Every structure is written in C-alpha cells, then in structure tokens.
N, C-alpha and C positions, 0 to 999 in steps of 0.2 A: 561488767557487763549489764548495763541501764535498761531501761525501756518500762513502758506502763505494766505488761505483764497483765493483759486484760482479757482473757486468761494466759498465763505460764501455759506453752505447750509442749512437745515434743522437738518441734524447731526450734525453740531456743534452748533446749537443753541437748539436743544433738552439735549444734553449733559450739555451745560450751563445752562440749565433750571433745571435739575433734581439735578445738584450737588449743586446749590445756593441753592435748596430746604432743600437737605438730611443735609447741613452745616449751614443753615440758614446764608446766606452771605449778608452783605448789598451791595455789587458791584460785577456785574463780569466785567472784561475788559477785552476786546477782542482785543489783540494787533497784529496787523499785521506783520510779518518780512520785514525788508525792504531789506537788503542783506543775505539771511540765509545762512550761512557758511557749513552748514552740507549737501546741498544740489546743484543742480545748482540753477540758476538764474528762476523766478517764469516765467511762461507764461506771465504774465499779470503785466505790469508798477505798480510800488507801490501806485502810486495815485489813481489809479482805484480800486485795490483791498481794500483800506482803505475806497473810496467812497462807496462802494458793502458794507462794513460792516457796515459804518453810517447807511445804509437804512436798512440795515436785522435787527439792534438792536432798530431803530427807535419805539416808543411806548411801548416799556418794558423799566420802571423806574429805575429796577435792572440792567441793561446792559450798557455797555460804549464802545465806539469808541477809543483806546487810540492811538495814532499818533506817539508815541516816538520814537520806532522802524523805523518806515519810514523816519522818520524826522533825524536820526543819520546817520551820514555820514559813520560811520564804520558798519562793519559786524553785526548781529542783535546777540549776545551771551546772552542767557538767563538771567545768572549769573549776567550780566550787568544790566540788566531790573531788576531783583529783589532786586540788591542791591539797585537801586535807589528808587523805591518800599518802601524797609523798611525804607530807610531815611525819605522819605515823610510819612511813617503811624507810625514810633519809635518802640522802641523796643519789645513792649507789646503787640500789638495788632497782632492776628492771620493774617496769610497771606498764603493762599493757590494758589499752582498751579495745575493746571487742564491738565492733560495729556490722551491722549488714550494709550491703550496697547499697542501696537507696539511702540510708542513712549517711552512710558516707558522702552520697554525693551534694547534699545538704549542709554539708560542713560549714559551710559560707555563712550560712545564715544564722551560726548558733554565737550565743555571746561570748565575745573573746576566742574567737576560735584558733587563732595563732599562737594563744598561750598553751593550748593544748598540746602543743609539740614540744615545751618546754618540762611539760609536767609527766609525758607519758609517751609510749611508743603506741601505734595503732596498727590494728590487723583489722584485715575488711574481710567479709565471707562473702565471696563471689559466686556466684551460682550462673548456670548456663541460661542464657537470655537476660540478663543483669543488664541494666541500662548502661553500667558501669562499662559494659564490654564494647558499647555503639561508638564511633566515632563523634566528636562533638558534645557527648553527654556531660564531659566534663566541665564545670564550671571554669574559666581561665585561670582564677586564683587559685585554686586548687588543684588544678595541673601543672603549675609552678611547681607548687610544694611536692607535688610526687614526683616532678620530675628531678626533684633534689634530695628527696629523701626515701625514695621507694629503695628496698633491698631484695633481694633475692631469696625465695625459701631456702629455710636451712642457714643462711647468713647468719652471724653472730650480730646481736642489736646490743646498745649500750643501755643506760637507764630511761632514755627517752630518745624524742625526735624523728624514728624510723616508721615507715610507712610498709607494712606487709599485705600484698594481697594473695589470697590464697581460696581457693577452690572449696568448697563443701558439698557435702551428701546432698543432692535435691530434695526436699522434703516440702512441696508446695501444702503447706499448712500454715493458716493465718489467724489470729484473733480475732477479724471482724469477720470471717466465714463462720469459725467458730460458736462468735455471739447470734449470728445468724442459727446456727443448725442448734441451738439450746434454747431460742425463744421460739421456735417452730416444735420443740419438743422430739427433735430427731437425735439419734443416737452420736454423742462425740465420743464413744468407745475409742480405743487405741490410738486417738489423737493427742491425746493428753493423760498423765498418769491418773490411775481410779483414785488415789488419794485426793486430786485434786478435783477430779468429778463427783466424787463421794461429797466433798466440801460443798463445791457449786450445788448440788442436790438439797444438801442439808441446811443450807441459809437459802436457797432460792432464788439464786443471782440469774440473771440475764432472761429472768421468764416474765 
C-alpha cells in the first residue's frame, strides 16, 4: 500500500486491515512515497512521513513500514517497487497492490501501468458514492482491463493479474482535511493514532 501518508490516518489503517482480512494477507507493507511523480512534492519531508507510518503501524504484527521509496533517489514509480518486491518474493507467491477507487481510476496515467498486472494483483477499495461506481467514469483502456481481469469476492487469485473491487467501511477522513485542521490548531484526535498526533505536535508539523 503506497501513498504520501501526509499524514497517515485511520482511513489508511482501516482500509489495510479490511483488505488484509478478506485476502488473508501475511503482511501489509505501508510504503511512503519519496518523490511522487504524479503530483507536487508532499508538504512534509519524507523522513517525517516515514516515522509517522512507523508509529501508526506499531502494535499490528501484520503491518510493516517499508522505507524503500523514501530511500530511493529517483522518483517513486510503483512499477519499480513492485518489480523489486516480486524479485524478493519469487514468481509464485501472490502479491496484492492495495488502491483506493480514485487512485485506481487514474491508473492509465501511471508509468508503465499495464506492467503492474504482470507483477501483482490489484484490490480496489470502493466506497459509497465513489466515482468508480458511476457509468462512464472509468477510462476506456482501464475498463478493458477490468473486463478481462476482474474476479469475484472470495475467488482464488494467482500470483498476479487479477482485479478485485471490494466495498470497505466508509471513513470520510482525508489527509488534506487533517492538514487544514492541524494548521488552524483544531483537534485531530480520533482521526489518526495518538502516537502519530504526538509526533506531529512534537515536530511542529502542519502549523
């Protein structure tokens, strides 16, 4: 599961927990982007975002903070990260890329996006009212891939190549809204873990 995590919050964590449970995942790697190529530079330095993720996942033995993209000097392309993970896991072990619905709809703009299906399965977290649920919202090229690759919830998947779309518990929490709350010195308690909030206040982030 990648992203800027600026900051990481309970929406990220609950998505990962639900997907780990439904797919019986051994581990979920939270991989903060170092230099995301598809958007402007994150508000917060990579080392702070990585530390917030480390604090957020502590205590869950299935969750791991992975620093590989933060430590990479080049832009953080998902295809490169999945290539490295596939080399570590070998060709037979199933690998899942966890995406939100909005990120999934933008997949055709990603670097070498079709190669992602050679490296991993993709599970998409749909939510009520998501653009992915409206006719015509999906790019044509992506729609063709979905038609060929989508599997039903509970169906077996191989090491790579499948697409699963699954409803998740709707938590209307966004990092953008959190940054606004923190900037005006409002309370962000119960929107993200206390350990993350303590770090934000200690480092004077988002103020």
